C-alpha positions in Angstrom: -144.9 -18.1 70.1 -145.1 -20.2 73.3 -142.0 -18.5 74.6 -143.6 -15.0 74.1 -146.7 -16.1 75.9 -144.5 -17.3 78.8 -142.6 -14.0 78.7 -145.7 -12.0 78.9 -147.0 -14.1 81.7 -143.9 -13.8 83.8 -143.6 -10.1 83.1 -147.2 -9.6 84.3 -146.3 -11.3 87.6 -143.0 -9.3 88.0 -144.7 -5.9 87.6 -147.7 -6.8 89.8 -148.1 -4.9 93.1 -147.5 -8.1 95.0 -144.3 -8.9 93.2 -143.0 -5.4 93.6 -143.5 -5.5 97.3 -140.8 -8.1 97.8 -140.0 -11.8 97.2 -142.9 -14.0 96.1 -143.0 -17.7 95.3 -142.4 -16.7 91.7 -139.6 -14.1 92.3 -136.5 -13.9 94.4 -134.4 -10.7 94.3 -130.7 -11.4 93.7 -129.6 -7.7 93.9 -129.7 -4.2 92.6 -128.2 -3.3 89.2 -127.3 0.3 89.4 -129.7 2.7 91.2 -133.1 1.5 89.9 -132.9 -1.9 88.1 -133.2 -5.2 90.0 -131.7 -8.6 89.1 -134.3 -11.2 90.0 -134.7 -15.0 89.8 -138.1 -16.1 88.5 -139.8 -19.5 88.9 -141.5 -20.8 85.7 -142.5 -24.4 84.8 -140.7 -25.8 87.8 -137.3 -24.2 87.1 -135.5 -20.9 87.8 -135.0 -18.3 85.2 -133.6 -14.7 85.4 -134.7 -11.2 84.7 -133.5 -7.6 85.1 -136.5 -5.3 85.7 -136.9 -1.6 86.0 -134.1 -1.0 83.5 -136.4 0.9 81.0 -136.8 -0.6 77.6 -133.5 -2.5 78.1 -135.2 -4.6 80.8 -134.4 -8.2 80.0 -135.8 -11.6 80.7 -134.6 -15.2 80.3 -136.8 -18.0 81.8 -134.3 -20.6 80.4 -130.7 -19.3 80.7 -129.1 -22.5 79.6 -129.5 -23.1 75.9 -127.9 -25.9 73.7 -127.7 -26.3 70.0 -126.9 -29.8 68.7 -125.5 -30.7 65.3 -125.6 -34.1 63.6 -123.9 -34.4 60.2 -124.7 -33.7 57.6 -127.4 -31.1 58.4 -129.6 -32.0 61.4 -129.8 -29.2 64.0 -131.8 -29.2 67.2 -132.2 -27.0 70.2 -132.7 -27.6 73.9 -133.0 -25.0 76.7 -133.5 -25.2 80.4 -133.8 -23.2 83.6 -131.9 -24.0 86.7 -132.9 -27.0 88.8 -131.3 -25.2 91.8 -130.6 -21.5 92.4 -128.7 -20.4 95.5 -128.8 -16.7 96.3 -125.3 -15.6 97.4 -123.9 -12.3 98.7 -123.8 -10.1 95.6 -124.9 -12.8 93.2 -126.3 -16.3 92.6 -125.3 -19.8 91.8 -127.4 -21.8 89.3 -127.0 -25.4 88.4 -128.7 -27.9 86.3 -128.3 -31.2 84.5 -129.3 -31.6 80.8 -129.7 -34.8 78.9 -128.4 -34.6 75.4 -128.2 -36.9 72.3 -127.6 -40.6 72.9 -128.1 -40.3 76.7 -125.2 -37.9 77.1 -125.3 -35.7 80.1 -124.3 -32.0 80.6 -123.7 -30.5 84.0 -124.0 -26.7 83.9 -122.8 -24.4 86.7 -123.5 -20.7 86.3 -122.1 -18.2 88.8 -123.7 -14.8 88.6 -122.4 -11.6 90.3 -123.4 -8.0 90.3 -120.9 -5.1 89.9 -122.6 -1.7 89.8 -124.6 -1.6 86.5 -123.2 -5.0 85.4 -124.3 -8.6 85.8 -121.5 -11.0 85.2 -121.7 -14.7 84.3 -119.0 -17.4 84.8 -120.2 -20.6 83.1 -118.8 -24.1 83.3 -120.3 -27.0 81.2 -119.0 -30.5 81.7 -119.9 -33.3 79.3 -120.5 -36.9 80.4 -120.7 -39.5 77.7 -119.8 -39.4 74.0 -122.0 -39.0 70.9 -121.4 -38.3 67.3 -122.7 -34.8 67.5 -121.4 -31.3 67.9 -122.8 -28.8 70.4 -122.7 -25.1 71.4 -124.2 -23.3 74.4 -125.4 -19.8 74.8 -126.7 -17.2 77.2 -129.2 -14.7 75.9 -131.7 -12.2 77.3 -134.8 -11.0 75.6 -136.2 -7.5 75.8 -139.9 -7.9 76.5 -141.2 -4.7 74.7 -141.6 -5.3 71.0 -140.0 -2.8 68.6 -139.2 -3.1 64.9 -135.5 -3.0 63.9 -136.0 0.5 62.6 -136.7 1.8 66.1 -133.8 0.1 67.9 -130.1 0.9 67.5 -127.4 -1.9 67.4 -123.8 -1.3 68.2 -121.1 -3.8 67.0 -117.8 -1.9 66.8 -116.5 -1.5 63.3 -119.6 -3.3 61.9 -123.0 -1.9 62.9 -123.9 1.6 64.1 -127.6 2.1 64.7 -130.0 1.0 62.0 -129.2 -1.0 58.8 -129.0 2.4 57.0 -125.5 3.2 55.5 -124.7 -0.5 55.6 -124.6 -2.3 52.3 -127.7 -4.4 52.1 -125.8 -7.7 52.1 -123.5 -6.8 55.0 -123.7 -8.4 58.4 -126.6 -6.6 60.0 -127.6 -5.1 56.6 -131.2 -4.8 55.4 -131.0 -8.2 53.6 -130.8 -9.8 57.1 -134.3 -8.8 58.0 -136.3 -8.9 54.7 -139.9 -8.1 54.4 -140.9 -10.0 57.5 -138.8 -7.8 59.8 -137.1 -10.8 61.5 -133.5 -11.7 61.4 -130.5 -13.0 63.3 -127.1 -11.4 63.8 -124.4 -13.5 65.3 -120.8 -12.2 64.8 -117.6 -14.1 65.5 -115.7 -12.2 68.0 -112.4 -12.4 66.0 -114.3 -10.2 63.5 -114.8 -7.5 66.2 -112.3 -5.0 67.4 -113.6 -5.7 70.9 -115.9 -8.6 71.6 -118.9 -6.4 72.5 -122.4 -6.0 71.2 -125.1 -3.6 72.3 -128.7 -2.8 71.8 -129.9 0.8 72.5 -133.5 1.9 72.8 -135.4 5.1 72.1 -135.8 5.8 75.8 -132.0 6.1 76.2 -131.6 2.7 77.9 -129.3 0.0 76.6 -127.8 -3.4 77.2 -124.3 -4.2 76.2 -122.8 -7.7 76.1 -119.0 -8.2 76.5 -116.7 -11.2 76.6 -114.1 -9.8 79.1 -111.6 -12.7 78.6 -111.5 -13.4 74.9 -109.3 -16.2 73.7 -109.7 -16.4 70.0 -107.9 -19.7 69.4 -108.9 -21.5 66.2 -107.6 -24.0 63.7 -106.1 -23.6 60.2 -109.2 -25.3 58.7 -111.5 -22.8 60.3 -109.3 -19.9 59.2 -109.3 -21.0 55.6 -113.0 -21.8 55.3 -114.1 -19.7 52.4 -116.8 -22.2 51.4 -118.7 -21.6 54.7 -118.8 -25.2 55.9 -120.0 -26.5 59.3 -117.1 -27.7 61.5 -116.7 -29.4 64.8 -113.5 -29.1 66.8 -112.7 -28.9 70.5 -110.0 -26.4 69.9 -112.3 -23.5 69.1 -112.1 -20.9 71.9 -113.8 -18.0 70.1 -117.4 -17.0 70.7 -120.0 -15.0 68.9 -122.1 -12.0 70.0 -125.3 -10.6 68.5 -129.0 -10.2 68.6 -132.0 -12.1 67.2 -135.2 -10.3 66.2 -138.5 -12.2 66.0 -142.0 -10.7 66.4 -140.5 -7.4 67.4 -138.5 -8.8 70.4 -134.7 -8.3 70.4 -132.8 -11.1 72.1 -129.1 -10.6 72.6 -126.3 -12.6 74.0 -123.3 -14.8 73.6 -122.8 -18.1 71.8 -119.9 -20.5 72.4 -118.1 -21.6 70.2 -118.7 -18.8 67.7 -121.3 -19.9 65.1 -121.9 -16.9 62.8 -124.9 -16.0 60.7 -127.3 -15.4 59.2 -124.8 -13.4 57.2 -121.1 -14.2 57.1 -118.2 -13.2 54.9 -116.3 -15.6 52.7 -113.0 -13.9 53.6 -111.2 -14.2 50.2 -112.9 -11.3 48.3 -113.5 -7.6 48.6 -115.9 -5.9 48.7 -118.1 -8.8 47.6 -118.1 -12.1 49.5 -121.0 -11.3 51.7 -122.9 -14.6 52.1 -126.4 -15.1 53.4 -125.5 -18.3 55.2 -124.5 -19.8 58.5 -120.8 -20.6 59.3 -121.5 -23.0 62.1 -118.9 -24.0 64.7 -119.4 -26.6 67.5 -117.5 -28.6 70.1 -117.7 -32.4 70.0 -119.9 -34.2 72.5 -117.0 -36.0 74.1 -116.7 -37.4 77.6 -114.9 -35.0 79.9 -114.9 -32.0 77.5 -115.4 -28.8 79.5 -116.6 -25.4 78.3 -115.7 -22.4 80.4 -116.4 -18.8 79.5 -117.3 -15.4 81.0 -119.9 -12.9 79.8 -120.8 -9.5 81.2 -124.0 -7.5 80.7 -124.0 -3.8 81.2 -127.2 -1.9 81.7 -127.3 1.8 80.9 -129.9 4.6 80.7 -130.3 8.2 79.7 -127.9 8.3 76.8 -128.3 9.3 73.1 -126.8 6.8 70.7 -123.3 8.4 70.2 -122.9 8.7 74.0 -124.1 5.1 74.5 -121.5 3.8 71.9 -118.7 5.9 73.6 -119.5 4.6 77.1 -120.0 1.0 75.9 -116.7 1.1 74.1 -114.8 2.6 77.0 -116.3 0.0 79.3 -114.9 -2.7 77.1 -111.6 -0.8 76.8 -111.2 -0.6 80.6 -112.0 -4.3 80.9 -109.6 -5.5 78.2 -106.8 -3.0 78.9 -104.9 -3.2 75.6 -101.1 -2.8 76.3 -98.7 -0.6 74.5 -96.0 -2.5 72.6 -93.2 0.0 72.7 -91.4 0.6 69.4 -88.1 2.3 68.4 -89.7 5.3 66.7 -86.5 6.9 65.4 -85.5 3.6 63.8 -89.0 3.2 62.3 -88.9 6.8 61.0 -85.5 6.3 59.4 -86.6 2.9 57.8 -89.9 4.2 56.4 -88.3 7.3 55.0 -85.7 5.2 53.2 -88.4 3.1 51.6 -90.2 6.2 50.4 -87.0 7.6 48.9 -86.2 4.2 47.2 -89.6 4.3 45.5 -89.4 7.7 43.9 -89.1 7.2 40.1 -87.7 9.9 37.9 -88.4 10.1 34.1 -87.2 13.3 32.4 -88.3 16.2 34.5 -91.0 14.2 36.3 -90.8 12.4 39.7 -93.4 10.4 41.5 -94.0 7.3 43.5 -96.0 4.4 41.9 -99.3 3.6 43.5 -98.8 -0.1 44.1 -95.6 -2.1 44.9 -95.0 -5.6 46.3 -93.9 -5.5 49.9 -92.2 -8.9 49.7 -89.2 -10.0 47.6 -89.7 -12.3 44.6 -93.1 -11.1 43.5 -93.0 -9.7 40.0 -95.9 -7.4 39.3 -96.6 -5.2 36.3 -95.0 -1.8 36.9 -97.6 0.8 38.0 -96.4 4.0 36.3 -99.0 6.3 38.0 -98.1 8.8 40.6 -101.4 9.8 42.4 -102.5 12.4 44.9 -104.2 11.5 48.2 -106.1 8.4 49.3 -103.8 5.5 48.5 -101.3 7.4 46.3 -100.3 10.2 48.8 -97.5 11.4 46.6 -97.4 14.9 48.0 -97.7 13.7 51.6 -94.8 11.4 50.8 -92.8 14.4 49.5 -93.8 16.4 52.6 -92.2 13.9 54.9 -89.1 13.5 52.7 -88.6 17.2 53.2 -89.5 17.2 56.9 -87.0 14.3 57.6 -84.3 16.0 55.6 -84.6 19.0 58.0 -83.7 16.9 61.0 -81.5 14.2 59.5 -77.9 14.3 60.8 -76.6 12.5 57.7 -76.0 15.4 55.2 -75.7 13.2 52.1 -79.0 11.4 52.9 -80.7 14.6 53.8 -79.7 16.1 50.5 -81.0 13.1 48.6 -84.4 13.2 50.4 -84.7 16.9 49.9 -84.0 16.7 46.2 -86.5 13.9 45.7 -89.2 15.7 47.7 -88.8 18.9 45.8 -88.9 17.0 42.5 -92.2 15.5 43.4 -93.7 18.8 44.3 -92.4 20.4 41.1 -94.0 17.6 39.0 -97.4 17.9 40.6 -97.8 21.7 40.6 -97.9 21.5 36.8 -101.3 19.8 36.9 -104.2 22.0 36.1 -106.5 22.5 39.0 -109.2 24.8 37.7 -110.9 22.5 37.0 -108.7 19.4 38.0 -107.3 17.6 35.0 -106.5 14.5 37.1 -105.4 13.3 40.5 -101.9 12.5 39.2 -99.9 11.7 36.2 -98.1 8.9 34.3 -94.5 9.1 35.3 -93.3 8.0 31.9 -95.4 10.3 29.8 -96.7 13.1 32.0 -100.2 12.5 30.9 -102.8 13.3 33.7 -104.1 10.1 35.4 -106.8 9.1 37.8 -106.8 7.2 41.2 -109.4 4.8 39.8 -109.2 5.0 36.0 -112.3 2.8 35.4 -114.5 5.4 37.2 -113.4 8.2 34.9 -113.8 10.8 37.7 -111.6 12.7 40.2 -112.5 12.6 43.8 -112.7 15.3 46.5 -110.9 13.0 48.9 -107.8 12.8 46.7 -107.4 16.6 46.6 -108.3 17.2 50.2 -105.6 14.8 51.4 -102.6 16.1 49.3 -103.6 19.8 49.1 -103.4 20.0 52.9 -100.1 18.0 52.9 -98.8 20.6 50.4 -99.7 23.5 52.7 -98.2 21.7 55.7 -95.0 21.3 53.7 -95.2 24.9 52.5 -95.5 26.2 56.1 -92.7 24.0 57.5 -90.4 25.1 54.6 -91.3 28.7 55.3 -90.3 28.4 58.9 -86.9 27.2 57.7 -86.5 30.1 55.3 -87.4 28.2 52.1 -90.2 29.9 50.2 -92.3 28.2 47.5 -94.8 30.7 46.1 -95.6 28.3 43.3 -96.9 25.7 45.8 -99.2 28.3 47.4 -100.4 29.6 44.0 -101.2 26.0 42.9 -103.2 25.2 46.1 -105.0 28.5 45.8 -105.9 27.7 42.2 -107.7 24.6 43.4 -109.2 26.4 46.4 -110.7 29.1 44.3 -112.2 26.6 41.9 -113.5 24.5 44.9 -115.4 27.5 46.2 -117.3 27.6 43.0 -118.4 24.1 43.6 -119.8 24.6 47.1 -123.5 23.7 47.2 -126.2 26.0 48.5 -126.4 23.9 51.7 -122.7 24.1 52.2 -121.5 20.7 51.0 -119.2 19.8 48.1 -119.7 17.1 45.4 -118.0 13.8 46.0 -116.5 13.6 42.4 -116.2 15.4 39.1 -115.5 14.5 35.5 -111.7 15.2 35.0 -110.8 18.2 32.9 -114.4 19.6 32.7 -115.5 20.2 36.3 -118.8 18.5 35.5 -120.2 16.9 38.7 -120.0 13.1 38.5 -121.3 12.4 42.1 -123.2 15.2 43.9 -123.3 13.5 47.3 -122.1 15.9 49.9 -121.5 13.2 52.5 -117.7 13.5 52.3 -117.6 17.3 52.6 -115.4 17.1 55.6 -112.5 16.2 53.3 -111.4 19.6 52.2 -112.0 21.3 55.6 -108.4 21.2 56.9 -107.0 22.3 53.5 -109.4 25.3 53.4 -108.5 26.2 57.0 -104.8 26.1 56.2 -105.3 28.0 52.9 -107.1 30.7 54.9 -104.3 31.0 57.4 -101.6 31.1 54.7 -103.4 33.6 52.5 -105.3 35.6 55.1 -108.4 35.2 52.9 -111.5 34.5 55.2 -113.5 33.0 52.4 -111.8 29.7 52.7 -112.5 29.5 56.4 -116.1 30.4 55.9 -116.5 27.7 53.3 -114.9 25.2 55.7 -117.3 26.0 58.5 -120.3 25.7 56.2 -119.1 22.3 54.9 -118.5 21.0 58.5 -121.9 22.2 59.6 -123.5 20.3 56.7 -121.9 16.9 57.5 -122.6 17.3 61.2 -126.3 18.1 60.7 -126.4 15.5 57.9 -125.9 12.5 60.2 -122.7 12.8 62.2 -124.6 14.3 65.2 -126.3 10.9 65.5 -123.1 8.9 65.1 -123.2 8.3 61.4 -119.9 8.9 59.7 -119.9 7.9 56.0 -118.0 8.3 52.7 -114.3 8.3 53.7 -113.0 5.8 51.2 -113.4 6.6 47.5 -113.7 2.9 46.4 -116.6 2.1 48.9 -118.9 5.1 48.7 -121.3 6.3 51.4 -121.1 3.4 53.8 -120.0 3.8 57.4 -116.3 3.7 57.6 -113.3 4.5 59.8 -111.8 7.1 57.6 -114.9 9.2 57.6 -114.5 9.4 61.4 -110.8 10.1 61.3 -111.0 12.8 58.6 -113.8 14.4 60.5 -111.7 14.6 63.7 -109.0 16.4 61.7 -111.6 18.7 60.2 -113.2 19.7 63.5 -109.9 20.1 65.3 -108.6 22.4 62.5 -111.7 24.6 62.9 -111.4 24.6 66.7 -107.7 25.6 66.5 -108.5 28.4 64.0 -111.7 29.8 65.7 -111.6 28.5 69.3 -115.3 27.9 69.0 -116.2 25.1 71.4 -118.7 23.5 69.1 -115.9 22.2 66.9 -114.1 20.6 69.8 -117.4 18.9 70.9 -117.9 17.6 67.4 -114.3 16.4 67.2 -114.9 14.3 70.4 -117.9 12.6 68.8 -115.9 11.8 65.7 -112.9 10.5 67.7 -115.2 8.4 69.9 -116.7 6.8 66.8 -113.3 6.3 65.0 -111.6 4.5 67.9 -114.2 1.8 68.0 -112.5 0.4 64.9 -109.3 -0.3 66.8 -108.5 -3.8 67.9 -108.1 -3.8 71.7 -107.6 -7.5 72.2 -105.1 -10.0 70.8 -106.2 -12.4 68.1 -103.8 -15.4 67.9 -102.8 -16.9 64.6 -103.7 -20.7 64.2 -100.9 -22.7 65.9 -100.6 -25.1 63.0 -100.1 -22.5 60.3 -96.8 -22.2 58.5 -95.4 -18.9 59.7 -93.4 -18.5 56.5 -96.7 -18.4 54.6 -98.7 -16.3 57.0 -98.9 -12.6 56.2 -99.5 -11.6 59.9 -96.9 -13.6 61.8 -97.5 -15.8 64.8 -96.8 -14.2 68.1 -97.1 -10.6 66.8 -99.8 -8.8 68.9 -102.9 -7.5 67.0 -103.6 -4.6 69.3 -103.9 -1.2 67.6 -104.8 -2.5 64.1 -108.2 -1.3 62.8 -111.1 -2.5 60.7 -111.4 -0.4 57.6 -115.1 -0.1 57.0 -118.4 -1.8 57.6 -119.4 -4.5 55.1 -116.2 -6.5 55.3 -113.5 -7.2 58.0 -110.2 -6.4 56.5 -107.8 -4.5 58.8 -105.0 -2.0 58.4 -103.0 0.6 60.3 -104.4 3.7 58.7 -105.1 5.4 62.1 -101.4 5.7 62.9 -102.1 8.9 61.0 -104.2 10.2 63.9 -101.7 10.1 66.9 -101.6 13.9 67.1 -105.3 14.3 66.7 -105.9 12.2 69.8 -103.1 13.9 71.7 -104.7 17.3 70.9 -108.0 16.1 72.2 -106.4 14.9 75.4 -104.8 18.3 75.8 -107.8 20.4 74.8 -110.5 18.4 76.6 -108.5 17.1 79.6 -109.7 13.6 78.9 -106.7 11.4 79.3 -108.4 8.4 77.6 -107.5 10.1 74.3 -103.9 10.1 75.3 -104.0 6.3 75.8 -105.4 6.0 72.3 -102.6 8.2 71.0 -100.1 5.9 72.6 -101.7 2.8 71.2 -101.7 4.3 67.7 -98.2 5.6 68.0 -96.7 2.2 68.9 -99.0 -0.8 68.3 -99.8 0.2 64.7 -96.1 -0.6 63.9 -96.1 -4.2 65.1 -95.9 -5.6 61.6 -93.6 -2.8 60.2 -90.2 -4.2 59.3 -87.2 -2.7 61.1 -83.5 -3.9 61.2 -83.5 -7.2 63.0 -87.3 -7.6 62.6 -87.9 -7.8 58.9 -90.4 -10.7 58.9 -90.5 -11.9 55.2 -90.8 -8.4 53.8 -88.3 -6.7 51.5 -86.5 -5.0 54.3 -86.7 -2.4 57.0 -89.5 0.1 56.5 -91.7 -2.1 54.5 -95.3 -3.0 55.5 -98.1 -4.9 53.9 -101.2 -2.8 53.3 -103.9 -4.9 55.0 -104.8 -8.3 56.6 -107.7 -10.2 58.1 -108.2 -11.5 61.6 -111.4 -13.4 60.8 -111.3 -16.1 58.0 -108.9 -16.0 56.3 -107.1 -15.2 59.5 -103.6 -13.8 59.1 -103.8 -13.2 55.4 -104.5 -10.2 53.2 -105.9 -10.2 49.7 -102.5 -9.2 48.4 -99.0 -8.4 49.7 -98.9 -4.9 48.3 -97.4 -1.7 49.7 -99.0 1.7 48.8 -97.6 5.1 49.7 -100.3 5.8 52.2 -99.0 2.9 54.3 -95.8 4.8 54.9 -97.3 8.3 55.2 -99.9 7.3 57.8 -97.0 6.0 60.1 -95.0 9.2 59.4 -97.9 11.6 60.0 -98.4 10.2 63.5 -94.7 10.7 64.3 -94.2 14.1 62.7 -97.7 15.4 63.7 -97.1 14.6 67.4 -93.6 16.1 67.3 -94.9 19.3 65.6 -97.7 19.6 68.2 -95.6 19.1 71.3 -92.0 17.9 71.0 -91.8 17.2 74.8 -95.0 15.1 74.7 -93.6 13.2 71.7 -90.5 12.5 73.8 -92.6 11.3 76.7 -94.9 9.1 74.6 -91.9 7.6 72.7 -91.5 5.0 75.5 -89.9 4.2 78.8 -86.7 6.2 79.1 -87.7 8.1 75.9 -87.0 5.0 73.8 -87.1 6.0 70.1 -87.1 9.7 70.9 -85.2 12.2 68.7 
C-alpha cells in the first residue's frame, strides 16, 4: 500500500502543469519514446526512479528500478529494492548506478544503462557481488501501470500461453483463473524456455500496450533444474534463463523481467499431460558469491492505437525482428524419400484391408502392444498418408518403389471408403477384424476434426489422380455421402457440432467452436461436384467461428483431446479454411481473416534456440544436444509440450505472402519448411531413432527439457512434413525450388 501511495504522489507531480513545462527538481527528461511519450527520471525519497508518461494507459512508473529477492534455506524469502544513487543523463539515454547492502554485509554494485530507440526503452544491466553469504538471490526490473484495472479489463500476451483474458485457458493453467481467485490479485512469472519467444505484453482498452522482451536469450540450465518435477527451490550460478510476466495487486499491473527465471505462482510439473499444473513457485537463484556477475538485457516497447490481435501481431514481429531465427537448410528430397519409405513400411494388410496403426515406437528396442486401429484425421491421418504415397509414386523415378507405394495407397483408400458415413459409423477400423473403431475409444464419439482432416485429403488425392488420368468415382461418392449428411447437421447459426455418437448421428458435443474444420473439405467438394450448397455451408461455418471469437484473436478447439482451449491447431486449421474460401470466391474478407489466423498461429513457433543441459547424456536425451530448436512449436495453452505440426502449413504461409505481398509470411514458410525437420532422421543423421524418416511425436524445452512423455511416432508426424513439401510444390513448383535452399538444395 505504501508503494501505491508513493506512486500516486509521484504521478500527481509528473502530470502537474509545473512538471509538464520542463525539468523540475523531481523530474528530469531522458528522452522521447515515440511521438508522444516521454522517458523521465523521477526523484523520490532521495533516489532516482524512472517513468514513461503520456503513453496512454500503458504509461509506466518505477520509483525503485533495482529489486532483489533473497533466499535462505529452507524457506526464508526477503525482498529489497532501491532507486539509483546517481543518474547521469546521456545522449539518447541514461546511466544509473547504486550500491545495495545484502545479507551478511555483502554488497551489490548495480549499473543500469538505458537507451531509447524509437518506441523502445532498452536496459543493459550489470550486477557485481562483493562478499559471500549462504543465500541465493535474483534481481528484476519491473514497471507498474498506475491506472487500476481488474484483470478482466486488461489483455495479456504470452506467446503460446496467454491470449487476452483467462477465458479459454484451463483454470489451473499458467495465467488461468485459479491464479487470481476471488480477490482478483495474482502473479504470473513464466520461465523464458517455456516461451516460443521471451516476450510478455500487457494491452489496455485504449489500444495502448507495453511489451517486454529479452533480446539476447541464453537459456543455459542444469540437468537438476531440467528434471525438477517436484518443484523445488534451487540455487546455481549456471542458470542463464530469465522469467517474464506481470503481477496484479489492487488493480495495478506490474510487468517485467526476473533473473534467473523463478516461475510462479503456477508452474508445470513437466512429466504429465494434460494435468501437472501446480499452484506453486519453482524458485531459481544465483548464489551470493564474491565476484559473481549478472548481466542481461531487457527491452520495453510502447505501442498505441491497436486492437488486441494487431497488438499481438506487432509485438510478435518486433520480437521476430530482434531474434532473427535462422533457416537450417535441409535436404528436402532426401527427407521426402525417407518419410515416404517409413509410411510405406507401416501399412499393415490383413485380408482385403490395409491401414497404418495409430501409434508406433520411433526408437529400436521398445516393444509396445500392437495398435491394430487405422484411424482418419487428427493423429491417425490414414487417408492423408495414402494421399502422399500416391503423390510420391507419381514422381518417383524408381518404378518398383513407385508401384509399391501406389498399391499401398490405393489399398488404404479402398479399405476406408467401405465405412458408412451417413451417419458415420466410426473414424476408422480394426485392421484385423474390419470392425469400425474410434480415435479415442473411451469417449465413445466421433469427431468433426477427424473427418475434416481426411475427407479433404481424399479430395486432394482424387483431384491429383484425376489430373493424371486416374478416376476414382467411389472416392467422390464416399466423400459426398459424408458431405450430404454433414449439411443436415449444420446449426441454425452456421456452426457444426464438435462430436457425435458413432453410428447414430446423435450429437455428443454441440459446441460449434471447431466449425472451421470441415470448411476446406466443403470447398473442395463444391469444386469437384459443382454443387454450390457445400460452398455456402462452408461460408456460414467460417462466419460463425469468426464472429464467435476469432475476430478478437481467440482460436479454440483444434485438438480433439483438449477441447475448447486456445491452441495452435485451431489457428492453423482456420488459416487453411479462410484461404480455401478466398481462393474459391476471391472475396477479400477471407484473406483478411486468414492473416489474423496466421498471425496468431505463428506465435507458437520457437524463434530462439534453447540449449540442452551440458551434463545430460546425449544417448538418453530425446532432443539431442546441439540440434537447434528453431521452428518447433508449442501445441496448446495449459502445457508446454512442443511438436512440428506446423510443417503442414508451409504452403499456407507461402500463399499469404503471394496474395498479400507481405514477405514476412514467406520467412515463416521457409522456417516451417526447413527448421521443423531438425530432429527428423535422414541417412547419416539418424540420431537414436529407428532409421531415416522416423521422428518422435513431441518434446519439451522447459522441465523436463529435451524429453517427451513417450518416444512414439504417429502417422500425422509424417504427413505434416509431407504436406508442407507437396503443398508448396503444388502451389508453385518454382517457388518450391527457390525455397528448397541455396543452389536449390533438396529440390526435385
